[in-house]
C-alpha positions in Angstrom: -31.7 42.9 7.7 -31.3 46.1 5.3 -34.5 47.6 3.9 -33.6 46.2 0.4 -33.3 42.7 2.0 -36.5 43.2 3.9 -38.4 44.4 0.6 -37.0 41.6 -1.5 -38.1 39.1 1.5 -41.2 40.7 1.3 -41.6 40.6 -2.5 -40.9 36.9 -2.4 -43.3 36.0 0.7 -46.2 37.6 -1.1 -45.2 36.5 -4.7 -45.4 40.1 -5.9 -44.6 39.2 -9.6 -47.9 36.5 -9.6 -51.1 37.8 -10.4 -52.5 39.8 -8.8 -49.2 41.6 -8.9 -47.7 44.1 -6.3 -46.2 47.2 -7.7 -42.8 48.3 -6.4 -44.4 51.5 -5.0 -47.1 49.1 -3.2 -44.2 46.7 -1.7 -42.6 50.0 -0.6 -45.8 51.4 1.2 -46.4 47.9 2.7 -42.9 47.6 4.4 -43.3 51.1 5.3 -46.1 50.3 7.4 -44.1 47.5 9.2 -41.0 49.3 10.5 -40.5 48.3 14.1 -37.8 48.9 17.0 -34.7 47.5 16.5 -32.7 45.0 18.5 -31.5 47.7 20.7 -35.2 48.7 21.3 -34.7 52.1 19.3 -37.8 53.2 17.5 -37.6 54.3 13.9 -37.8 58.1 15.0 -34.4 57.4 16.9 -31.3 58.6 14.8 -29.3 55.8 15.9 -32.1 53.2 14.8 -31.0 50.1 12.7 -33.6 49.7 10.0 -35.7 46.9 11.1 -39.1 45.4 9.7 -41.9 43.1 10.8 -41.7 41.3 7.4 -44.2 38.5 8.4 -46.7 41.1 9.4 -45.9 43.1 6.1 -46.5 39.8 4.4 -50.2 39.9 5.8 -50.8 43.1 4.8 -49.3 42.3 1.2 -51.5 39.2 0.9 -54.5 41.3 1.9 -53.7 44.0 -0.8 -53.6 41.2 -3.3 -57.1 39.8 -2.1 -58.6 43.3 -2.7 -57.0 43.3 -6.2 -58.0 39.5 -6.8 -61.8 40.3 -6.3 -61.7 41.1 -10.2 -60.0 37.9 -11.3 -61.5 34.4 -12.1 -61.9 31.6 -9.8 -59.2 29.1 -9.5 -59.8 25.2 -9.9 -57.8 23.0 -7.9 -57.4 19.2 -8.1 -60.3 17.3 -6.6 -62.8 19.5 -8.0 -62.4 22.4 -5.5 -63.2 26.1 -6.7 -61.9 29.0 -5.1 -61.9 32.7 -6.0 -58.2 34.3 -6.2 -59.5 36.4 -3.4 -60.1 33.6 -1.3 -56.8 32.2 -2.0 -54.9 35.5 -1.0 -57.1 35.9 2.2 -56.1 32.2 3.0 -52.4 33.1 2.4 -52.7 36.3 4.8 -54.2 34.0 7.3 -51.3 31.6 7.2 -49.0 34.5 7.7 -51.1 35.9 10.8 -50.7 32.5 12.2 -46.9 32.5 11.8 -47.1 35.9 13.9 -49.3 34.3 16.6 -47.1 31.3 17.1 -43.7 33.3 17.3 -45.1 35.7 20.0 
């Protein structure tokens, strides 16, 4: 997956255009934190490295960043009378992605 493909997937996974939004710069920063060894075991420092990203792990970071931003947003009401803060919803999404990592390792 190319860097642009990984970035597009990350943007989709974290709903970057939904409040609280993540900027292009924030998406780039999150993705940069999650480069990893390629299929041949080469690290990003190796000149022959094929760009490889841990997009699911990046999504955890992205959702946590959204949770920080969401602390200033209003509560969300769901059907059934349950109320959540936007921060709680973002944290719940981060936990869902964290569990994906745990089940694939």
